[in-house]
C-alpha positions as CSV (number, residue, x, y, z in Angstrom):
1,M,0.0,0.0,0.0
2,I,2.8,2.4,0.9
3,A,4.6,1.7,-2.4
4,V,1.5,2.3,-4.6
5,I,0.6,5.5,-2.8
6,A,4.2,6.8,-2.9
7,S,4.3,6.1,-6.7
8,E,1.1,8.1,-7.2
9,F,2.0,10.9,-4.8
10,P,1.4,14.4,-6.5
11,L,4.9,15.6,-5.6
12,V,6.4,12.5,-7.3
13,Q,4.2,12.6,-10.4
14,P,2.4,16.0,-10.5
15,S,0.4,15.4,-13.7
16,L,-0.5,11.7,-13.2
17,Y,-4.2,12.3,-12.7
18,A,-4.5,14.8,-15.5
19,E,-3.1,12.4,-18.1
20,Q,-5.1,9.3,-17.3
21,T,-7.2,7.7,-20.1
22,P,-10.4,5.8,-19.4
23,P,-8.8,2.4,-20.2
24,V,-6.0,3.0,-17.6
25,V,-8.6,4.1,-15.1
26,Y,-10.5,0.9,-15.8
27,L,-7.4,-1.3,-15.5
28,S,-6.5,0.3,-12.1
29,G,-10.1,-0.2,-11.0
30,V,-9.8,-3.9,-11.8
31,L,-6.6,-4.2,-9.9
32,M,-8.1,-2.3,-6.9
33,F,-11.2,-4.5,-7.0
34,V,-9.2,-7.7,-7.0
35,A,-7.0,-6.4,-4.2
36,G,-10.0,-5.3,-2.1
37,L,-11.8,-8.5,-2.7
38,A,-8.8,-10.5,-1.6
39,I,-8.4,-8.4,1.6
40,V,-12.1,-8.6,2.4
41,R,-12.2,-12.4,1.9
42,A,-9.1,-13.0,4.0
43,H,-9.6,-10.3,6.6
44,N,-13.2,-9.3,7.2
45,I,-12.7,-8.7,10.9
46,W,-14.7,-6.0,12.7
47,A,-12.9,-5.7,16.1
48,R,-12.4,-2.7,18.2
49,N,-8.7,-2.4,17.5
50,W,-6.3,-1.4,14.8
51,T,-7.0,-4.5,12.6
52,V,-10.3,-2.9,11.6
53,L,-8.3,-0.5,9.4
54,V,-7.2,-3.5,7.3
55,T,-10.8,-4.4,6.7
56,L,-11.8,-0.8,6.0
57,C,-9.0,-0.5,3.5
58,G,-10.2,-3.7,1.8
59,W,-13.8,-2.4,1.5
60,A,-12.6,1.0,0.3
61,L,-10.5,-0.7,-2.4
62,L,-13.5,-2.9,-3.4
63,I,-15.8,0.1,-3.7
64,L,-13.3,2.4,-5.4
65,G,-12.4,-0.4,-7.8
66,T,-16.0,-0.9,-8.7
67,V,-16.6,2.8,-9.3
68,R,-13.5,3.0,-11.5
69,M,-14.6,-0.1,-13.5
70,F,-18.2,1.0,-14.2
71,A,-17.6,4.8,-14.5
72,A,-14.0,5.1,-15.9
73,S,-14.7,8.0,-18.2
74,R,-16.6,10.0,-15.6
75,Y,-13.9,9.2,-12.9
76,Q,-11.2,10.3,-15.3
77,R,-12.9,13.6,-16.0
78,A,-13.6,14.3,-12.3
79,S,-10.0,13.6,-11.3
80,A,-8.7,15.8,-14.1
81,Q,-10.8,18.7,-12.8
82,T,-9.9,18.2,-9.1
83,A,-7.2,20.4,-7.6
84,S,-3.9,18.8,-7.0
85,W,-3.9,19.8,-3.3
86,V,-6.9,17.5,-2.8
87,F,-4.9,14.5,-4.0
88,L,-2.0,15.7,-1.8
89,V,-4.1,15.7,1.3
90,L,-5.9,12.4,0.6
91,E,-2.7,10.5,-0.3
92,T,-0.9,12.0,2.8
93,A,-3.7,10.6,4.9
94,L,-3.5,7.2,3.1
95,V,0.3,7.1,3.7
96,I,-0.2,7.7,7.4
97,V,-2.8,4.9,7.6
98,A,-0.5,2.5,5.6
99,V,2.5,3.3,7.8
100,Y,0.4,2.8,11.0
101,I,-1.0,-0.5,9.7
102,T,2.5,-1.7,8.8
103,F,4.0,-0.6,12.1
104,K,1.3,-2.4,14.1
105,A,1.5,-5.5,12.0
106,Y,5.2,-5.9,12.6
107,S,5.4,-4.7,16.2
108,R,5.3,-7.1,19.1
109,S,1.9,-7.9,20.5
110,E,1.2,-6.7,24.0
């Protein structure tokens, strides 16, 4: 998750979202859908601890992948018209969540 977000980060690739074509949006939607489905099937745990973030990320990938597959052109147009600071804020939040999940997954249990 960290590697994918870092590669899409607006400071790394400033015009990535402006130059997407609908087939590329569709393909990334398929990949997100498959990844989200795999996470939800393997880790659909609704506990009151940090592991619920994994489940929420899986469901978010599943939903976003579905939107990208069925509305690729509309998604591409909307993302091209969105200000770059919005992507910067969203992807910064996603990096924070990804780092937190990674840290908790590899830290010693209490």
